[in-house]
N, C-alpha and C positions, 0 to 999 in steps of 0.2 A: 653059532654064537653071536648075539646081537649086542650092539653098544647102545645103551639107552641113557639119556640124561633126564633125571627126574628132579623137578623143582617143587619144593614145598614152601608154602606161604606162612606168614606169621601165625595165623589161626592154627595151622597144622602142627606147629612146633611151639604152641602158646604155653606148654607146661612140661615138666619133666616126664609126666606120664605119656603125653602125647609124642614127645620125642622118642620114648621107648616104643610107641606104636609104629612110628615111622621107621625106626631101626628094624622092627620085625618085618615090616613090609618089604624093606630094601633087602633084608637077609633072604627072603623067599625068592625074590628076583635073582639074587646072586647064586642061590642054590640050583636055580633053573638053568644056569650056565651063562647068564648074560653078564657083560662087563657094564658096570653102573658108575655114573658120575652123578652125585647129588648136589644140587644148589639149594641153599636155605635162606629164608629171611630172618630177621631178628624175631625174637618172641613177641607175640601179639601185644601191642601197646608199648613195647620198649622204645621204639623210635620216638613216639610222641613224648614219652617220659624224658628222654634225653633232650629233646627239643625245648621242653618246658623248663628243664634245668638251665639251659643256655640262656633262655629269655628271661630267667630271674637275675641273670648278670647283665644282659643287654637286650633292649627291644629289637635291635637289628645286629645280631651276632655276625662277626667277621666270617664270611662264607668258608674260608680255608679252615678256620679252627672249628667250625660246625661240622664240616666233613670228617675231621679228625675224631670228633666226639661221637657222632651218630653211627659211624662205621663200627664202633666197638659192639653194637647190638648183635651183628651177624657173627662177630668172632666168638661170642659166647656160645651161640647156637651151633657152630661147626664143630666146637671142641666137645660139646655135650653129646651130639649125634655120633661123632667118632668114637667117643667112650662107650656109647651104648652098643655100637657095632662090635668093637673089640670085645666087650663083655660077652657077646653072643658068639665069639669065635670067628667073626668075619674080620679079616685084615683091613684096616681102614686108616686114612691119614687126612687131616684137615689142612686147608690152605686159605688164606685171605686173598683178596684180589691182587694185593702187591706180590705175594709169594708165587702166584700163578703167573704173574706179569699180564694182567689185563690192562693194556695201555689205553688211556683215554686222553681227550683233550683237557684243557685246564679250566673249564667252565664249572667251577665249584657248585655243587648242589644240583647241577643240570648236566653233568658231563656226558659225553658220547664216546662209545668204544671205537677205538681206531685199529687195534690189532690185539690178537691173543696168541701168546706163545703156548702152544699145546704140548710142547715136548715133555715137560715134567709130568703132566697128567698122564701121557701116553706111556711113560716109563713105569709109572705106578700101576697102571691097568696091566701091563705086561707081567708085572710082578704079582698079579693076583689081588690087588688092593681095590677097595672101594674108595673113590676120591670124593671127599666132601669139601665143597667150595662156598665161600661167603658170596652171597648174591649182593647186588645193589652198589658194589664198590669196585674201584680200580685205582690206578696210579698214573700221574702224568709224567712227562719226560723228565721233569726235575725231581721226581720221586715223591711229590706231594700226594697224599690220599685224596681221592675224588669220590663223589657219590654220583649215582645216575638218575637221581630224582625218585620221588615216591613210586613204589611198584617197580623198581628198576631190577629186582631179583628176576622177574620174568625175562627181562632183556639179557641178563647174565646167562640164564639157562639156555635160551635160544642161540645166543652168540657162541656159547661154548659147544652146543650141538652142531652148529654150523662149522666151527673150527676143527672139531674132531670128526666131522662127517659121520655123525651119529645116525643110526637107523631110525630113531624116533626121539622126540622131545615130549615128555609128558609133564604137564603142568597140573599139580595136585593143589586143590583149594577146598573151600568150604562149600562149594556147590558141585553138583555132579555133571556139569556140562555148561554149554552156552544155551541160554533161554531166549525166547521170543522177546522178552523183557524181564525186568526184575521181579521174580515171583513175590517178593515182600510188598510190591505195589499192586500187582495184578495176580490174583490167586490162581487164574486160569492160564497163566503163562506155560508154555510147553518147551521142553528141551528139544534142541535140534540135534538130529543125528550127524548132520554135515552142515558146514558153512563155508563159503569160499574165502580165500585169503582177502580178496577185494572187500567183501562184506564185513569180515571180521575187522579189517583195518578201519572201515568207516565206523563200525560199532564202537571200537576202542577209542577213536579220536572224538567221538560224539558223547562220550560219558559212560559207556559200559565199563564196569570195573573189573570184569572177569580177567582180561589181559591188557597189558600195557601196549600202547600203540607201537613203540619201537620194537617190542618183542615180535609183533605181527609183521612188521616191515622186515626184520631180519629173516623171519621164517619164510615169508614170500620171496624175498630176494635170493635166498640160498637154497629154496625148495626143501626146507626142513619140515618132515612130517610132524605135525603138531596136534596133541590131543589133550583136551581138558577133562580131568577126572576128579572125583571126590576122594579126599585123603583117606577116609575111613569107611567108605561104602563101596561095594563092588558095583561095577556097571560099565557099559561101553563108552561113557562120556560123549564128547563131541569131537569129531575129527574136522580139523580145518585143512582145506584141500585147494588145489589149483583147479580141480575139475568143476567146470560150470554147467555141463550138459544136463546132469540130473536135476540141478537146482532150478532149471528153466521150467520144469514141470511142477514145481512146488509154488505156493502162494507168491503173489506178485512181491509182497513185503516179507522179508525174512525176520526182521526184529524191529523193535522200537527202543531207541537209546535216549537217555536224558542226562542232563548235567546241571546240578544245582550250584556249581562252583563258578557261576558266571557273574560278570558285572559289566555294566554299560556305561560308556562315556560319550558325551556329545559336546562338540565345540560349535557354536552358532555364530552366524554372521561373518564368516571368513570371506575376504574378497575372492570372487570366483576367477582365479587367473590359472594359467598353465603351471603345473608343478605343485598345486595346493595340496594333493594327497601326500606327496613326498615330504613337503614341509611340515606336515602333521605327523605322519608315520615314521619318518626317518629318526627323529629324536626319540620316539617311543621305542623303536627297535634298538637304537643305540643304548637305551636303558635296560636292555635285555628283557623286555616285555613282549610276549608273543600276543599278536592280535588274531582274533578269530573272524567273526563276522563284520562286514563293513556296509554301511548304507550312506550314499551322498545325495542330497536333495538341493537342487539349485533353486533360488528364489527369484522373484520378479525384479528385485533391486540389485541384480548382479552380485549377490552374496550366495554362500553356500553353507547349509548345515551338514557337518560330517560327524556320523555316529559310528562307533565300533565297539566290539565286546573284547574283554580280556579275562583271564582267570581271576577270580575274587582276591587271591592272594596278592595279585599285582596291582590291584585297584588303586591303593593310596599312592604308590610310586608313580603309576601312570597319570593319576590325577594332578600330581605336583608338576609333572613334565608338561602336561596339557595347559595348565595355568601359565607357565612360562611362555609356551608357544602362542597362547591367546594374546598375551601382552605384547609379544613381538609382532604379531600379525594384525593387531587392531581388532580382534574378534569381539562380538557383543557379549558373550557369556560362555561359561563352561558349566555343564550339569552332569551329574552322575546318578546311577542307580544300581544298588546292590541287591535288589529284591527282585531279580529276574531268574529265569531259567530256560534252558534250551531243550526242545523236544525234537527228535528226529525219527524219520522212518526210513529204513534201509533195505534194499533188495535188488538184486541183479535183474529181477523180472520187470523192473521199470523200463528197462531198454526196449522191451517189446509191447508195453502196455501204455495207452495214452490216458490222460485224465487222472493220473495218480494224485498229483498235487491238489487239484480241485476236490477230489474225495477227501483228502486230509483237511483242507480248509472248511468243507462242508461239515465234517464231523465236529471240528472245533466250534464252528459257528452255532451248531445246535446246542452246544453247552454254554453258549454266550461267552466264549473265551476270545479275548482280543489278541490279535497277532501284531507284535511290535516290529519284527524284522523277519526276513525270509531269505534263505540261502539254498541253492540247489546244486547238485552235480548229476552225473549220469545215472548214479544209483542211490541218491538220497535227496531228501528234502528236510531242511531243518527250520524251526520257527523259534523265536524268542517270545516268551509270554510272561505274565506275572508269576512269581514263584508260588504263590498260594493256590494257583490253579493246576500245578504241575501233575499231581497224581490224577486228578480228574481227567486231564487231557490224555495222559498215557492210557488210562482205562478205555476212554472213549475211542481212541485210535486203535487199540488192540482188538476191540469189538468190531469196528467199522471195517477193518482189513481181515476179519475172519480168522484171527490168530488164536482165539480163545479155545482151550481144550474142551472137547466134547463132554457133556455131563456122563458120568458113568451109569450104565444101564444095569441096575441090580435086580430090577423086578422083571421076572420072565413070565 
């Protein structure tokens, strides 16, 4: 008998009919003898609806109260799924993050899991019940409801799998695995049978929407077998693994990730003195804004231009902070740009192949796409470009690195 944690996203539980389908899938696993813990998101569109309601009251809702509100979406889903299972004769019980005691820090809307008390779930599993847990949410030490950020249900699923020492964590979604890139952008994208945790971590951090970055971090840290599957189609999905040996014989690049949710900020004419980077980024960090790519250019007049990117949702707050910094430091000007996107190539094969970055730059140059910023690591190269060229860039790179699916040969 295996212990499996199954996570179903918002699309998978987007209607009562789909919740019934999920219940049927869970029932079949349970009849096969497996112990099952199910983690679910809110119904598709529900979290956005709740956030819109809050913003009708205030443009910047108090984070604590926003967490109280948006966490209700998952509470509806867990109850409906438990009802659907019980109707099928499958003993089931639903729990919120608070009831399980998923302990988090107090960073509302962006909380991180600190500890999970698995005892209650283990008791229910021993009693033969399927346990249905609300994803995306937890509780801090003071009893305040917290949420883990968008896509946080993936993190809940993997964290529970780690805490319970589950045999596998299955992430069910509206795609049948991890692809070389988004098939909606590149029709010839291919499903990967396997991908390493390291590659998946880069893909998730760089904009791939299949899995949330913290979910991959948890899976890699605790060696949780992780598989991405389609909610309503049979298939092997994609296995995310620690094994890198087989991947070395695959193409140099495993995938192309992109992110439209980027914004760029530049502070110009800052005195080029020791500690200038901290003077700029310290207050940005204190405002709870995460910085992604950074470029610093020193001019001939002993001043520097400092450019960095942030998530587009953080643009306005970061811009306000940067204007204050500019005034204090006597900078020449502050400029911003929200019409940018980031495109990245990812692959462990880069370690053993030279010239990967130049091949990327050549492919973009052929399409007359200008590169504004560049960032590299051992297994990825990222560039910032104008957003209007994003899809063209992804298609060009997909072809340049020979990731296109071969044309089906129907004529014999």
